[in-house]
C-alpha positions as CSV (number, residue, x, y, z in Angstrom):
1,M,-37.8,-99.9,8.6
2,V,-35.8,-97.0,7.1
3,F,-35.3,-93.9,9.2
4,F,-33.9,-90.4,8.1
5,F,-32.7,-87.7,10.3
6,Y,-32.4,-83.9,10.0
7,T,-29.5,-82.6,12.0
8,E,-30.4,-79.0,10.8
9,S,-33.7,-77.8,9.4
10,R,-33.8,-76.9,5.8
11,D,-34.6,-73.2,5.1
12,S,-37.9,-73.5,3.3
13,K,-37.4,-69.9,1.8
14,R,-34.2,-70.7,0.1
15,S,-33.0,-73.6,-1.9
16,P,-29.4,-74.8,-1.2
17,D,-26.6,-73.7,-3.5
18,L,-25.6,-77.3,-3.7
19,N,-26.8,-80.7,-2.5
20,I,-24.1,-83.4,-1.9
21,V,-25.2,-86.9,-1.6
22,L,-22.5,-89.2,-0.2
23,L,-22.7,-92.8,-1.5
24,G,-20.4,-95.8,-0.9
25,K,-20.0,-99.0,1.0
26,R,-20.1,-99.3,4.7
27,G,-16.9,-98.3,6.4
28,V,-15.3,-96.2,3.7
29,G,-15.7,-92.9,5.7
30,K,-18.8,-91.3,4.2
31,S,-19.8,-89.7,7.6
32,S,-16.2,-88.4,8.1
33,C,-16.1,-86.9,4.7
34,G,-19.5,-85.1,5.4
35,N,-18.0,-83.7,8.6
36,T,-14.9,-82.6,6.8
37,I,-17.1,-80.8,4.1
38,L,-19.3,-79.0,6.7
39,G,-16.4,-78.3,9.0
40,R,-18.1,-79.8,12.1
41,E,-19.2,-83.1,13.6
42,A,-22.5,-83.2,11.9
43,F,-22.6,-87.0,11.4
44,E,-21.9,-89.7,13.9
45,T,-18.9,-91.8,12.9
46,R,-17.6,-95.2,14.1
47,A,-14.8,-93.4,15.8
48,S,-17.2,-91.1,17.6
49,S,-19.6,-93.9,18.5
50,S,-19.4,-95.9,21.6
51,S,-20.8,-98.9,19.8
52,D,-20.5,-100.5,16.3
53,H,-22.2,-97.7,14.4
54,L,-24.7,-98.9,11.9
55,M,-26.5,-96.3,9.9
56,L,-30.2,-97.0,9.7
57,G,-31.2,-94.5,7.1
58,S,-30.2,-91.3,5.3
59,E,-29.1,-88.4,7.4
60,M,-29.1,-84.8,6.2
61,S,-27.2,-81.7,7.6
62,S,-26.6,-78.3,6.1
63,G,-24.2,-75.3,6.6
64,H,-22.5,-72.4,4.9
65,V,-19.2,-73.3,3.4
66,R,-17.0,-70.9,1.4
67,G,-20.0,-68.6,1.0
68,K,-22.3,-71.3,-0.3
69,R,-25.2,-73.0,1.5
70,L,-24.6,-76.7,1.3
71,V,-26.9,-79.6,2.1
72,V,-24.9,-82.8,2.7
73,I,-26.9,-86.1,2.7
74,D,-25.1,-89.1,4.3
75,T,-26.5,-92.5,3.2
76,P,-26.3,-96.1,4.3
77,D,-24.6,-98.8,2.3
78,L,-26.8,-99.1,-0.8
79,F,-24.4,-101.5,-2.4
80,G,-24.4,-104.3,0.3
81,S,-27.0,-106.7,1.4
82,Q,-28.0,-104.9,4.7
83,L,-31.2,-103.3,3.4
84,T,-34.3,-105.3,2.6
85,H,-36.3,-104.9,-0.6
86,D,-38.8,-102.6,1.0
87,D,-36.1,-100.6,2.8
88,L,-34.1,-100.1,-0.3
89,Q,-37.1,-98.8,-2.2
90,K,-37.8,-96.3,0.6
91,E,-34.3,-95.2,0.9
92,I,-33.9,-94.4,-2.8
93,A,-37.2,-92.4,-2.5
94,T,-35.8,-90.5,0.6
95,I,-32.5,-89.6,-1.0
96,T,-34.3,-88.4,-4.1
97,S,-36.6,-86.3,-2.0
98,L,-33.9,-84.8,0.1
99,S,-31.7,-83.8,-2.8
100,S,-34.5,-82.5,-5.1
101,S,-34.1,-78.8,-4.5
102,G,-31.2,-77.1,-6.3
103,P,-28.1,-78.5,-8.0
104,C,-26.9,-81.9,-6.9
105,V,-23.8,-84.0,-7.0
106,F,-23.2,-87.6,-6.0
107,L,-19.9,-88.3,-4.3
108,L,-18.9,-91.9,-4.6
109,V,-16.7,-92.4,-1.5
110,I,-14.2,-95.1,-2.0
111,T,-10.8,-96.2,-0.5
112,L,-7.7,-96.9,-2.7
113,R,-8.3,-100.5,-2.8
114,E,-11.7,-100.2,-4.3
115,V,-10.4,-98.5,-7.3
116,G,-11.1,-101.0,-10.1
117,P,-13.7,-102.8,-12.2
118,D,-16.2,-103.1,-9.3
119,L,-16.9,-99.4,-9.8
120,E,-18.5,-100.0,-13.1
121,G,-21.3,-102.0,-11.3
122,M,-21.7,-99.2,-8.7
123,L,-22.1,-96.7,-11.4
124,A,-24.7,-98.8,-13.0
125,I,-26.6,-99.1,-9.7
126,I,-26.4,-95.2,-9.2
127,Q,-27.9,-94.8,-12.8
128,E,-30.7,-97.3,-12.1
129,A,-31.6,-95.8,-8.8
130,F,-31.3,-92.1,-9.5
131,G,-31.8,-91.7,-13.3
132,E,-29.6,-91.6,-16.4
133,K,-28.2,-88.1,-15.6
134,A,-27.0,-89.2,-12.1
135,V,-23.7,-90.7,-13.4
136,D,-22.9,-87.3,-15.2
137,S,-23.2,-85.7,-11.8
138,T,-21.1,-88.4,-10.0
139,M,-17.6,-87.8,-8.8
140,A,-15.3,-90.3,-7.0
141,L,-14.0,-89.3,-3.6
142,I,-10.8,-91.4,-2.7
143,T,-10.2,-91.3,1.0
144,L,-6.6,-91.7,2.2
145,S,-5.0,-92.1,5.6
146,G,-1.4,-92.7,6.8
147,V,0.0,-91.7,3.3
148,D,2.6,-88.9,2.9
149,E,1.0,-86.0,0.8
150,K,4.3,-85.9,-1.2
151,N,3.1,-89.2,-2.9
152,I,-0.2,-87.7,-4.1
153,S,0.8,-87.4,-7.7
154,L,1.8,-91.1,-7.7
155,I,-1.6,-92.1,-6.2
156,T,-3.6,-90.0,-8.5
157,N,-1.8,-91.1,-11.6
158,R,-2.3,-94.8,-10.9
159,A,-5.8,-94.4,-9.6
160,S,-6.8,-92.5,-12.8
161,K,-5.7,-95.4,-14.9
162,R,-7.9,-97.9,-13.1
163,L,-11.0,-95.7,-12.7
164,P,-13.9,-96.4,-15.0
165,K,-14.1,-94.0,-17.9
166,P,-16.9,-91.8,-16.5
167,L,-14.8,-91.1,-13.5
168,R,-11.2,-90.8,-14.8
169,D,-11.4,-87.0,-15.0
170,K,-13.9,-86.7,-12.1
171,F,-12.2,-87.7,-8.9
172,V,-10.7,-86.1,-5.9
173,V,-8.4,-87.4,-3.2
174,L,-9.3,-86.6,0.4
175,F,-7.1,-87.2,3.4
176,R,-8.9,-88.1,6.6
177,D,-7.5,-85.3,8.7
178,N,-10.2,-82.7,8.5
179,R,-8.2,-80.1,6.7
180,Q,-10.4,-77.4,5.4
181,D,-8.1,-76.5,2.4
182,Q,-9.2,-79.8,0.9
183,V,-12.8,-78.7,0.9
184,S,-12.1,-75.7,-1.3
185,N,-10.4,-78.0,-3.9
186,L,-13.4,-80.3,-3.8
187,L,-16.0,-77.6,-4.2
188,E,-13.9,-76.2,-7.2
189,N,-13.9,-79.6,-8.8
190,I,-17.7,-80.1,-8.1
191,E,-18.5,-76.7,-9.7
192,A,-16.3,-77.4,-12.7
193,M,-18.1,-80.7,-13.3
194,L,-21.6,-79.2,-12.9
195,E,-20.7,-76.4,-15.2
196,K,-19.3,-78.8,-17.8
197,N,-22.3,-81.2,-18.1
198,K,-25.0,-79.0,-16.8
199,S,-26.5,-81.9,-15.0
200,F,-28.8,-81.3,-12.1
201,C,-31.0,-83.5,-10.0
202,E,-34.6,-84.0,-10.9
203,T,-36.9,-81.3,-9.6
204,A,-40.6,-81.6,-9.1
205,N,-41.3,-79.8,-12.5
206,E,-38.6,-81.6,-14.4
207,K,-38.9,-85.4,-14.0
208,P,-38.0,-87.6,-17.0
209,P,-39.9,-90.9,-17.5
210,V,-38.7,-93.4,-15.0
211,K,-39.2,-97.2,-14.5
212,P,-41.7,-98.3,-11.8
213,K,-40.0,-98.3,-8.3
214,S,-40.4,-102.0,-8.0
215,Q,-38.6,-102.6,-11.3
216,V,-35.8,-100.2,-10.3
217,V,-35.3,-102.1,-7.1
218,K,-35.3,-105.4,-8.8
219,L,-32.6,-104.3,-11.3
220,F,-30.8,-102.6,-8.4
221,Q,-30.7,-105.8,-6.3
222,A,-29.7,-107.9,-9.3
223,M,-26.7,-105.6,-9.9
224,K,-25.8,-105.7,-6.3
225,T,-25.8,-109.5,-6.3
226,E,-23.6,-109.4,-9.4
227,L,-21.3,-106.9,-7.7
228,E,-21.0,-109.0,-4.5
229,D,-20.6,-112.4,-6.3
230,G,-18.0,-111.1,-8.9
231,P,-15.0,-113.2,-9.6
232,K,-13.1,-113.7,-6.3
233,Q,-9.8,-114.1,-8.0
234,E,-10.0,-110.8,-9.8
235,R,-10.8,-109.0,-6.6
236,E,-8.0,-110.7,-4.8
237,S,-5.6,-109.8,-7.6
238,R,-6.7,-106.3,-7.5
239,G,-6.1,-106.2,-3.8
240,N,-2.6,-107.6,-4.2
241,I,-1.8,-104.9,-6.8
242,W,-2.8,-102.1,-4.4
243,K,-0.9,-103.9,-1.5
244,E,2.2,-103.8,-3.7
245,E,1.6,-100.2,-4.6
246,E,0.8,-99.2,-1.0
247,G,4.2,-100.9,0.0
248,E,6.0,-99.0,-2.8
249,I,4.4,-95.7,-1.5
250,R,5.4,-96.3,2.1
251,C,8.9,-97.4,0.9
252,L,9.2,-94.0,-0.9
253,Q,8.1,-92.3,2.4
254,F,10.7,-94.2,4.4
255,Y,13.6,-93.1,2.1
256,R,12.5,-89.5,2.0
257,C,12.4,-89.5,5.8
258,K,15.7,-91.2,6.1
259,Y,17.7,-89.3,3.5
């Protein structure tokens, strides 16, 4: 069974200035990113939970940030195998419904090690689940912790070369330290993306023809299987590359501190 929670009621008289849907695998920090964006503890995280937190369904919270009314939707792992066929179908419908009013952006939350070919499959899943325009309104949000901010140019340069083409000029790095100056940069990038492609989530009056839900879910699950069963050697190789680069970054930090 899929549950969805409202931590703050939606104002029925006013549509949000922006809907932000947080997508990504379990454990990448979607809830923490949502809290950073809203500037408060709106979503429960593993760190704040007394048990091994497993999100059962989408959660929505809203707030005013930088003069804009934002609705942030935190989602469970749609790319793993935790959800059943029926739950996945309900979850897609729930996310679509919660984000149907006003402009919308999908933030694909990833860690540095996830930057690579697997993202192509994740983008395909997003497109199948939420429509062809969804990828146009998708931005990668790379979460970092324990890395000196002085190395941000090195990180972004290397990440941009490994991101899929649709995301190479649509990604933002977010440090997991709740700094609000990062939010301004993120919102500016989101606004620039939406202005550039003029893509918005489907509204009740503007719905393009879509595949039957059952067909979408079958395609969705087939893509998930392919994503999970991809070449192990390729994933290990990419992991080793990022380990080497993380080592290089930490080495740079060491010498900068020492000298």
